[in-house]
C-alpha positions in Angstrom: 90.4 125.6 228.2 90.4 129.4 228.8 91.6 130.1 225.2 88.8 127.9 223.9 86.2 129.8 225.9 87.5 133.1 224.6 87.4 131.9 221.0 83.9 130.6 221.5 82.8 133.9 223.0 84.4 135.8 220.1 82.6 133.6 217.5 79.3 134.1 219.2 79.8 137.9 219.1 80.8 137.9 215.4 77.9 135.7 214.5 75.5 138.0 216.2 77.0 141.0 214.5 76.7 139.5 211.0 73.0 138.7 211.4 72.3 142.3 212.5 74.2 143.7 209.5 72.2 141.4 207.2 68.9 142.6 208.7 70.0 146.2 208.4 70.6 145.8 204.7 67.1 144.4 204.1 64.6 146.8 202.6 61.0 146.7 201.3 59.7 148.0 198.0 56.1 148.0 196.8 54.9 148.0 193.2 53.5 146.0 190.4 55.0 142.6 189.7 55.4 141.8 186.0 57.2 139.3 183.9 58.5 138.9 180.4 61.3 136.5 180.5 62.3 137.8 184.0 60.3 139.1 186.9 60.2 142.9 187.4 58.7 145.2 190.0 57.7 148.7 188.9 57.0 151.2 191.7 54.3 153.9 191.7 57.1 156.3 190.8 58.0 154.3 187.7 61.3 152.9 189.0 61.8 149.3 187.6 63.7 146.5 189.4 64.7 143.1 188.1 63.6 140.6 190.7 65.4 137.5 191.8 64.7 135.4 194.9 66.9 134.1 197.7 64.8 131.1 198.5 61.8 129.3 197.0 59.2 132.1 196.5 56.4 131.5 194.0 56.2 134.8 192.3 54.1 133.6 189.3 50.7 133.8 191.0 51.4 137.5 191.9 52.1 138.7 188.4 49.9 141.7 187.6 49.3 142.3 191.3 50.6 145.0 193.6 53.0 143.4 196.1 55.6 144.4 198.7 58.9 142.6 198.5 61.4 142.3 201.4 65.0 141.7 200.5 68.2 143.4 199.4 68.9 145.7 196.4 71.5 144.6 193.9 73.5 146.7 191.4 73.0 146.5 187.7 71.0 148.0 184.8 68.2 147.9 185.5 68.7 147.8 189.3 67.9 144.5 190.8 66.2 143.3 194.0 66.9 140.0 195.6 63.6 139.1 197.4 63.4 136.9 200.5 59.7 137.6 201.2 56.6 138.6 199.2 53.4 140.2 200.7 50.3 140.6 198.6 48.9 144.1 198.6 46.2 144.2 195.9 44.9 142.1 193.0 45.4 145.1 190.7 48.3 147.5 190.1 48.2 151.3 190.5 49.4 153.1 187.4 52.9 154.5 187.6 53.2 158.2 188.2 53.8 160.3 185.1 57.4 161.4 184.5 58.0 165.1 185.4 58.1 167.5 182.4 
């Protein structure tokens, strides 16, 4: 019985640590949501992300709007972002900043 309780306590501690690590990896990015054949988010600085979702998020009504996405960055070219939450910011997008000369 004592071994069982120790294992149970260890499992609870590990489960709590995993959730904290997942939350720490979450980030937010704000920009203009667009689509061609895939969803993209372009920040005011001109950085473009390919957007995927972790759960059922209806991105389509937000295309052409400024939004804030919460989720985790993914590697790739272009860089990706796996969104778990979308927050509407504005019905219009701010133009991307001009590239430095």
